[in-house]
C-alpha positions in Angstrom: 31.5 137.5 -147.8 28.5 137.9 -145.5 29.0 136.4 -142.0 25.3 135.5 -141.9 22.1 136.4 -143.6 20.3 136.6 -140.2 21.2 139.9 -138.6 20.9 140.1 -134.8 19.2 143.2 -133.5 20.9 145.3 -130.8 18.3 144.3 -128.3 19.1 140.6 -129.0 22.8 141.2 -128.5 22.1 143.1 -125.2 19.9 140.5 -123.8 22.0 137.6 -125.2 18.9 135.7 -126.3 19.1 132.5 -128.2 18.4 132.6 -131.9 15.5 130.3 -131.3 13.7 132.8 -129.0 10.6 134.4 -130.6 11.5 137.5 -132.5 10.2 139.0 -135.8 13.4 138.5 -137.8 13.7 134.8 -136.8 10.0 134.1 -137.5 10.2 135.8 -140.9 13.2 133.7 -141.8 11.3 130.5 -140.9 8.4 131.6 -143.0 10.7 132.4 -145.9 12.4 129.0 -145.6 9.1 127.2 -145.6 7.9 129.1 -148.6 11.1 128.4 -150.5 10.6 124.7 -149.9 7.0 124.8 -150.9 7.7 126.5 -154.2 10.6 124.2 -155.1 10.2 121.7 -157.9 13.0 119.7 -156.3 15.1 119.8 -153.1 18.7 118.5 -152.6 19.4 118.0 -148.9 23.1 118.3 -148.0 23.6 117.0 -144.5 26.7 117.3 -142.4 27.7 116.3 -138.8 25.9 119.3 -137.4 22.6 117.7 -138.3 23.2 114.6 -136.3 24.7 116.6 -133.4 21.5 118.7 -133.3 19.5 115.3 -133.3 21.4 114.3 -130.1 24.1 112.2 -131.5 26.8 114.3 -129.8 30.4 113.0 -129.6 31.4 114.8 -126.4 30.0 115.7 -123.0 27.6 113.5 -120.9 26.8 111.0 -123.7 30.5 110.3 -124.2 31.3 110.2 -120.5 28.4 107.8 -119.7 29.3 105.2 -122.4 33.1 105.4 -122.4 34.1 106.0 -118.8 36.7 103.2 -118.6 38.3 104.3 -122.0 38.5 107.9 -120.7 40.2 106.7 -117.6 42.7 104.4 -119.3 43.5 106.3 -122.5 42.7 109.9 -121.5 40.1 110.3 -124.3 38.2 113.5 -124.6 35.5 112.8 -127.1 34.5 110.3 -129.7 35.8 112.2 -132.7 39.5 112.4 -131.4 39.2 108.9 -130.0 38.6 107.6 -133.5 42.3 108.5 -134.3 43.7 106.9 -131.1 46.7 104.6 -131.9 45.6 101.6 -130.0 48.5 99.2 -129.4 46.5 96.1 -130.1 43.6 95.1 -132.3 41.8 93.7 -129.2 41.9 97.2 -127.7 41.0 99.0 -130.9 37.9 96.9 -131.5 36.8 97.1 -127.9 36.6 100.9 -128.4 35.2 100.8 -131.9 32.5 98.2 -131.2 31.2 100.5 -128.5 31.5 103.6 -130.7 29.6 101.9 -133.5 27.0 100.4 -131.2 26.0 103.7 -129.6 26.1 105.7 -132.8 24.5 103.1 -135.2 22.6 100.3 -133.5 21.5 101.8 -130.2 20.0 104.9 -131.8 16.5 104.8 -133.3 15.5 107.4 -135.8 15.9 110.8 -134.1 12.9 113.1 -134.0 14.9 115.7 -136.1 15.3 113.2 -138.9 11.7 112.2 -138.7 10.6 115.8 -138.9 12.8 116.3 -142.0 11.3 113.2 -143.6 7.8 114.4 -142.9 8.6 117.6 -144.7 10.2 115.9 -147.7 8.3 112.6 -148.2 5.9 114.1 -150.7 8.6 116.3 -152.3 10.9 115.5 -155.2 14.1 115.2 -153.2 17.6 113.7 -152.9 20.0 113.4 -149.9 23.7 114.0 -150.1 25.3 113.3 -146.7 28.7 112.9 -145.1 27.1 111.3 -142.0 27.7 107.6 -141.4 25.1 106.9 -138.7 22.4 105.6 -141.0 19.8 108.1 -139.6 18.3 108.9 -143.0 17.4 105.3 -143.7 16.0 104.9 -140.1 13.8 107.9 -140.6 12.2 106.5 -143.7 14.1 108.1 -146.6 14.4 105.7 -149.5 17.8 104.1 -150.4 17.4 105.3 -154.0 17.3 108.9 -152.8 20.4 108.8 -150.6 24.1 109.1 -151.4 26.3 108.7 -148.3 29.7 109.5 -149.6 31.8 108.8 -146.6 30.6 105.3 -145.6 28.5 103.7 -142.9 29.2 102.6 -139.4 27.3 99.4 -140.1 29.7 98.0 -142.6 33.2 96.5 -142.5 35.8 96.4 -145.4 39.2 95.0 -145.9 41.7 97.5 -144.4 43.9 97.1 -147.5 40.9 97.2 -149.8 42.0 93.9 -151.4 38.5 93.5 -152.8 35.5 95.7 -153.2 32.9 93.9 -151.1 31.4 95.4 -147.9 30.1 93.3 -144.9 27.3 94.0 -142.5 28.8 94.1 -139.0 25.8 94.2 -136.5 26.2 90.6 -135.2 29.9 91.0 -134.7 29.6 94.4 -133.1 27.0 93.1 -130.6 29.2 90.1 -129.8 32.3 92.3 -129.2 30.2 94.5 -126.9 29.0 91.6 -124.9 32.4 89.9 -124.5 34.7 92.9 -124.0 36.4 93.3 -120.6 39.1 95.7 -119.4 38.9 97.6 -122.7 39.7 94.5 -124.7 37.8 92.0 -126.8 38.8 88.3 -127.1 41.4 87.7 -129.8 39.0 85.4 -131.6 36.6 88.2 -132.2 39.1 90.5 -134.0 37.6 90.9 -137.6 39.7 89.5 -140.4 39.4 89.8 -144.1 37.8 86.6 -145.6 39.9 87.1 -148.8 43.4 88.1 -147.8 43.3 87.3 -144.1 44.4 90.8 -143.1 42.7 93.2 -140.7 39.3 94.6 -141.4 38.3 98.3 -140.9 35.1 100.3 -140.4 33.8 101.5 -143.7 34.8 105.2 -143.2 36.7 107.4 -145.6 39.9 108.0 -143.7 42.5 107.1 -146.3 43.0 106.0 -149.9 41.8 102.5 -149.2 38.2 103.5 -148.7 36.1 101.0 -150.7 33.7 102.4 -153.2 31.6 99.4 -154.1 29.0 99.0 -156.8 26.3 100.3 -154.5 28.4 103.5 -153.8 28.8 104.1 -157.6 25.1 103.5 -158.3 24.2 106.1 -155.6 26.7 108.5 -157.1 25.1 108.1 -160.5 21.6 108.6 -159.1 22.7 111.8 -157.5 24.2 113.1 -160.7 21.1 112.1 -162.6 18.9 113.9 -160.1 20.9 117.1 -160.5 20.9 116.9 -164.3 17.1 116.3 -164.5 16.4 119.2 -162.2 19.0 121.8 -163.0 16.6 123.9 -165.1 13.8 123.7 -162.6 13.2 125.6 -159.4 15.8 123.7 -157.3 16.6 124.3 -153.6 19.9 123.2 -152.1 19.0 122.7 -148.4 22.3 122.5 -146.4 21.9 121.3 -142.8 24.8 121.2 -140.3 27.6 121.5 -142.8 30.8 123.1 -141.6 34.3 123.5 -143.1 35.7 120.0 -142.3 34.9 118.7 -145.8 33.4 121.7 -147.7 34.3 120.3 -151.1 31.7 117.5 -150.8 28.5 119.6 -150.1 29.1 123.3 -149.4 31.3 124.4 -152.3 29.4 122.4 -155.0 26.1 123.8 -153.6 27.5 127.3 -153.9 28.8 126.7 -157.4 25.6 125.1 -158.7 23.5 127.9 -157.2 25.6 130.5 -159.0 25.5 128.6 -162.3 21.8 127.6 -162.3 19.6 130.7 -162.3 16.5 128.8 -161.0 18.5 127.4 -158.0 18.2 128.7 -154.4 20.6 128.0 -151.5 19.5 127.6 -147.9 21.8 126.9 -145.0 20.9 126.2 -141.4 23.7 125.8 -138.9 24.2 126.7 -135.3 27.9 127.5 -135.7 28.9 128.2 -139.3 26.3 129.9 -141.4 27.3 132.2 -144.2 27.1 132.6 -147.9 29.2 134.3 -150.7 28.2 137.7 -152.0 27.7 136.4 -155.5 24.7 134.2 -154.5 23.3 136.3 -151.7 20.3 137.4 -153.8 19.3 133.7 -154.1 20.2 132.5 -150.6 18.7 132.3 -147.1 20.9 131.5 -144.2 19.9 130.9 -140.6 22.5 130.6 -137.8 20.1 128.6 -135.6 19.4 125.3 -133.8 18.5 122.9 -136.6 16.2 120.8 -134.4 14.2 123.9 -133.5 14.0 125.0 -137.2 12.8 121.6 -138.5 10.4 121.1 -135.6 8.9 124.6 -136.3 8.6 123.9 -140.0 7.1 120.5 -139.5 4.4 122.0 -137.3 3.9 125.5 -138.7 0.8 126.6 -140.6 1.4 126.6 -144.4 0.5 130.3 -144.6 3.3 132.8 -145.3 3.3 136.6 -145.2 4.0 138.3 -148.5 7.3 139.7 -147.3 8.9 136.4 -146.7 9.6 135.2 -150.1 11.6 133.3 -152.7 13.8 136.2 -153.8 14.9 137.3 -150.3 18.6 136.9 -149.8 18.6 138.0 -146.1 16.2 138.1 -143.3 16.0 141.5 -141.7 14.1 142.5 -138.6 
């Protein structure tokens, strides 16, 4: 396998420049990417957590420390990701944390510029979004519900923890109330969400075990995604993978590789700051940038449509 299709020059290694710095290889890659998208009949966007991280929805560092200081001091939490697995001793403590987690990642965040840039690029293009992100950013940015399949859930929804029934519940009012009333890392017992059917505990609608609820809307989105693939598999189809790592590669990355190999008119593009590579057997129909996604999308959204003749559809790597 190739580590990355973007090869750093010796000068770049010596100077330790960021991949976003102006250089011929990087600029050629951006032009090639833009041309690929322009020539595509259809685009499937595969979005992972790296996309939202690039948009500023980071789970660690200053953002975490500013919003969760008392939880850090009491429980020794290090970041929002690992905190999501913390074994809280009571439901009151659990929902004090989770109401804050949901609020700052779902309700306190307007559409990030990165997502707005992506929508500006895609709004007039035949497209579909497959995402493992649960922060609702695609909807906030303007993408239409019928063009999105969020496989892993949504922070803005509750479900029965035991999945005793298949209905999902909007949680904004409850989350805001929990946030207002919490004190000393606890919410009042009367605010602990309970299932209206079985009376048991409720849970955030996130795929974390076998009780994840796939309701009618989830299945309709899955069917729309499969239909989009079927209708476009013989066309010039681009799989645009953004911020997808190896946490759940079986949802986006591996299927994108497989379909690119099987469908001869397909082309695979991956942009990721950390993990960016492609199998040898689709290298001739792939373009991979190990780069800051926000920089790439901002550049593409504002770059002139012209491309040089050397940055083209059939290029599998970007060389200086």
